[in-house]
Structure formats: structure tokens, C-alpha cells
BAMARTOR-709207 format. One line per field, with one value per atom (N, C-alpha, C, O): residue in one letter; atom name; z, x negated, y negated. Coordinates in steps of 0.02 Angstrom, whole numbers. Each point is the difference from the previous one (the first is absolute). Example, Ala and Ser with C-alpha at 12.3 -4.5 7.8 and 13.67 -1.06 7.14 Angstrom:
2
code	a, a, a, a, s, s, s, s .
site	N, CA, C, O, N, CA, C, O .
z	390, 0, 0, 33, -69, 3, 37, 8 .
x	-660, 45, -45, -52, 70, -42, 39, -25 .
y	284, -59, -60, 1, -54, -59, -55, -55 .
This chain:
69
code	x, x, x, x, x, x, x, x, x, x, x, x, x, x, x, x, x, x, x, x, x, x, x, x, x, x, x, x, x, x, x, x, x, x, x, x, x, x, x, x, x, x, x, x, x, x, x, x, x, x, x, x, x, x, x, x, x, x, x, x, x, x, x, x, x, x, x, x, x, x, x, x, x, x, x, x, x, x, x, x, x, x, x, x, x, x, x, x, x, x, x, x, x, x, x, x, x, x, x, x, x, x, x, x, x, x, x, x, x, x, x, x, x, x, x, x, x, x, x, x, x, x, x, x, x, x, x, x, x, x, x, x, x, x, x, x, x, x, x, x, x, x, x, x, x, x, x, x, x, x, x, x, x, x, x, x, x, x, x, x, x, x, x, x, x, x, x, x, x, x, x, x, x, x, x, x, x, x, x, x, x, x, x, x, x, x, x, x, x, x, x, x, x, x, x, x, x, x, x, x, x, x, x, x, x, x, x, x, x, x, x, x, x, x, x, x, x, x, x, x, x, x, x, x, x, x, x, x, x, x, x, x, x, x, x, x, x, x, x, x, x, x, x, x, x, x, x, x, x, x, x, x, x, x, x, x, x, x, x, x, x, x, x, x, x, x, x, x, x, x, x, x, x, x, x, x .
site	N, CA, C, O, N, CA, C, O, N, CA, C, O, N, CA, C, O, N, CA, C, O, N, CA, C, O, N, CA, C, O, N, CA, C, O, N, CA, C, O, N, CA, C, O, N, CA, C, O, N, CA, C, O, N, CA, C, O, N, CA, C, O, N, CA, C, O, N, CA, C, O, N, CA, C, O, N, CA, C, O, N, CA, C, O, N, CA, C, O, N, CA, C, O, N, CA, C, O, N, CA, C, O, N, CA, C, O, N, CA, C, O, N, CA, C, O, N, CA, C, O, N, CA, C, O, N, CA, C, O, N, CA, C, O, N, CA, C, O, N, CA, C, O, N, CA, C, O, N, CA, C, O, N, CA, C, O, N, CA, C, O, N, CA, C, O, N, CA, C, O, N, CA, C, O, N, CA, C, O, N, CA, C, O, N, CA, C, O, N, CA, C, O, N, CA, C, O, N, CA, C, O, N, CA, C, O, N, CA, C, O, N, CA, C, O, N, CA, C, O, N, CA, C, O, N, CA, C, O, N, CA, C, O, N, CA, C, O, N, CA, C, O, N, CA, C, O, N, CA, C, O, N, CA, C, O, N, CA, C, O, N, CA, C, O, N, CA, C, O, N, CA, C, O, N, CA, C, O, N, CA, C, O, N, CA, C, O, N, CA, C, O, N, CA, C, O, N, CA, C, O, N, CA, C, O, N, CA, C, O .
z	-50, 11, 68, 50, -48, 64, 37, -28, 91, 41, -30, 5, -37, -29, -58, -13, -22, -58, 12, -42, 99, 14, 12, 36, -66, 7, 44, -12, 61, 44, -16, -12, 12, -6, 68, 51, -48, 62, 58, 57, -67, 59, 34, 62, -101, 28, 34, 52, -83, 30, 66, 50, -48, 62, 55, 57, -74, 49, 24, 58, -104, 16, 49, 43, -51, 44, 58, 42, -40, 55, 0, 53, -113, -6, -48, -37, 38, -47, -69, -8, -42, -69, -7, -34, 67, -6, 34, -24, 77, 33, -45, -5, -28, -46, -56, -17, -11, -55, 24, -35, 95, 27, 11, -16, 43, 12, -65, -2, -51, -65, -24, -22, 28, -21, 40, -26, 90, 43, -8, 27, -64, -9, 57, 6, 37, 58, -13, 44, -104, -19, -73, -38, 19, -70, -50, 12, -66, -54, -35, -7, -14, -35, -72, -27, -2, -71, -39, 24, -82, -43, -39, -39, 50, -33, -50, -32, 25, -47, -51, 2, -48, -53, 15, 34, -60, 5, 66, 45, -39, 60, 63, 55, -63, 58, 3, 26, -55, -2, 69, 48, -43, 63, 26, -39, 105, 32, 49, 22, -4, 48, 26, -26, 78, 32, -4, 8, -19, 4, 73, 44, -31, 69, 33, 58, -94, 29, 21, 50, -86, 17, 65, 43, -36, 61, 59, 54, -64, 55, 23, 59, -107, 18, 39, 47, -66, 36, 72, 46, -38, 67, 42, 58, -87, 36, 22, 55, -98, 17, 58, 44, -45, 54, 66, 52, -53, 61, 26, 60, -105, 20, 30, 49, -80, 25, 69, 39, -25, 64, 54, 57, -76, 49, 0, 49, -101, -4, 27, 31, -42, 24, 75, 30, 1, 73, 20, 60 .
x	711, -32, -34, 31, -94, -37, 11, 26, -45, 7, -37, 23, -81, -39, 35, -11, 53, 33, 74, 32, -5, 71, 11, -39, 91, 17, 62, 50, -53, 57, 29, -37, 103, 34, 4, -14, 34, -3, 41, -23, 82, 34, -40, -2, -31, -41, -62, -21, -10, -59, 17, -35, 90, 21, 13, -20, 52, 13, -65, -8, -39, -63, -42, -33, 35, -41, 40, -28, 93, 41, 14, 7, -2, 16, 59, 17, 13, 54, -29, -60, 103, -22, -24, -50, 84, -20, -68, -38, 24, -66, -55, -53, 66, -50, -13, -58, 111, -8, -40, -44, 61, -35, -74, -43, 28, -70, -39, -60, 93, -33, -18, -56, 102, -12, -57, -38, 33, -53, -66, -51, 51, -61, -15, -55, 105, -9, 24, -4, 28, 24, -20, 0, -17, -20, 53, 60, -83, 45, 29, -35, 97, 30, -25, -29, 42, -14, 63, 56, -64, 59, 12, -42, 100, 16, 58, 20, 5, 54, -22, -56, 100, -15, 31, 51, -81, 27, -16, -29, 47, -17, 36, -23, 78, 37, -1, 46, -99, -6, -11, -17, 26, -7, -72, -48, 42, -66, 0, 53, -113, -6, -71, -45, 35, -65, -21, 42, -106, -25, 1, -18, 38, 3, -69, -4, -49, -67, -20, -35, 57, -16, 35, -31, 94, 37, -29, -7, -9, -30, -66, -14, -27, -64, 11, -37, 87, 15, 21, -22, 65, 23, -60, -7, -36, -59, -45, -27, 18, -42, 31, -36, 102, 34, -7, -11, 17, -7, -72, -10, -38, -71, -15, -36, 64, -12, 31, -23, 76, 34, -32, 23, -75, -34, 25, -12, 46, 24, 70, 28, -1, 68, 0, -49, 104, 5, 42, 10 .
y	1225, -65, 2, 17, -35, 1, -66, -48, 49, -61, -59, -57, 70, -55, -33, -60, 96, -30, -15, -31, 52, -13, -74, -32, 4, -70, -7, 35, -78, -13, -69, -48, 44, -64, -33, 32, -94, -39, 29, -6, 35, 28, 55, 3, 39, 54, -28, 24, -74, -31, -33, 8, -45, -33, 51, -11, 66, 52, 33, 16, -7, 32, -41, 27, -94, -43, -29, -35, 48, -24, -74, -31, 2, -71, -8, 46, -105, -13, -14, -15, 21, -14, -72, -13, -34, -70, -12, -42, 77, -7, 28, -31, 87, 28, -51, -13, -14, -50, -61, -24, 0, -59, 15, -41, 101, 18, 8, -16, 39, 4, -71, -11, -36, -69, -32, -40, 58, -27, 36, -22, 77, 39, 48, 26, -14, 44, 71, 43, -29, 66, 11, -48, 109, 12, -22, 8, -36, -21, 61, 51, -54, 57, 5, -47, 105, 11, -16, 13, -42, -12, 64, 22, 8, 63, -7, 49, -109, -13, -51, -25, 9, -47, -68, -4, -48, -67, -33, 31, -95, -39, 24, -13, 48, 25, 76, 32, -3, 72, 30, -36, 101, 36, -3, -3, 4, 3, 58, 24, -2, 54, 4, -33, 72, 9, 73, 44, -32, 68, 21, -39, 101, 26, -6, -20, 37, -2, -70, -9, -41, -70, -20, -33, 51, -16, 38, -28, 92, 40, -29, -2, -22, -31, -64, -14, -26, -62, 16, -33, 83, 20, 23, -19, 60, 26, -57, 1, -51, -58, -40, -23, 16, -36, 36, -31, 98, 40, -5, -8, 12, -5, -69, -5, -47, -68, -11, -42, 79, -6, 44, 1, 34, 42, 72, 36, -14, 69, 7, -45, 104, 14, 8, 21, -39, 5, 58, 12 .
């Protein structure tokens, strides 16, 4: 599985971006973080994020902050 197709669950996403799971969820609701993909069945099915989508979000945040220090 390549990075473009790899799906991360919320604990891995939170660790990757350095935020808590609840902060990631709140930012999704506010539209400040990419929405997850539904990867399970039913209304309470599993969700996850593509690695490439999270990496692009991080890169955009770094660029908006003026680059890495």
C-alpha cells in the first residue's frame, strides 16, 4: 500500500499532527482540518484519513506560518 492510498485512524492522525484526538475532531467540525473518509458501514462506521491528505494539510500549515524554523 502506497502513502497515497494508506488510511490512518484518528490516533495515528493525532500523533502525526501533534494534536489530541478531540482537537482533530473539533477542527474537522469547524472545517479547519480535512474531513475523514468513511471506511466502515453504518452510521457509526469507521473513519480514517489518507496519509497524503494529512501530509498536504501539514505542509500548508507550515507554508502559512512562513516555513519551518
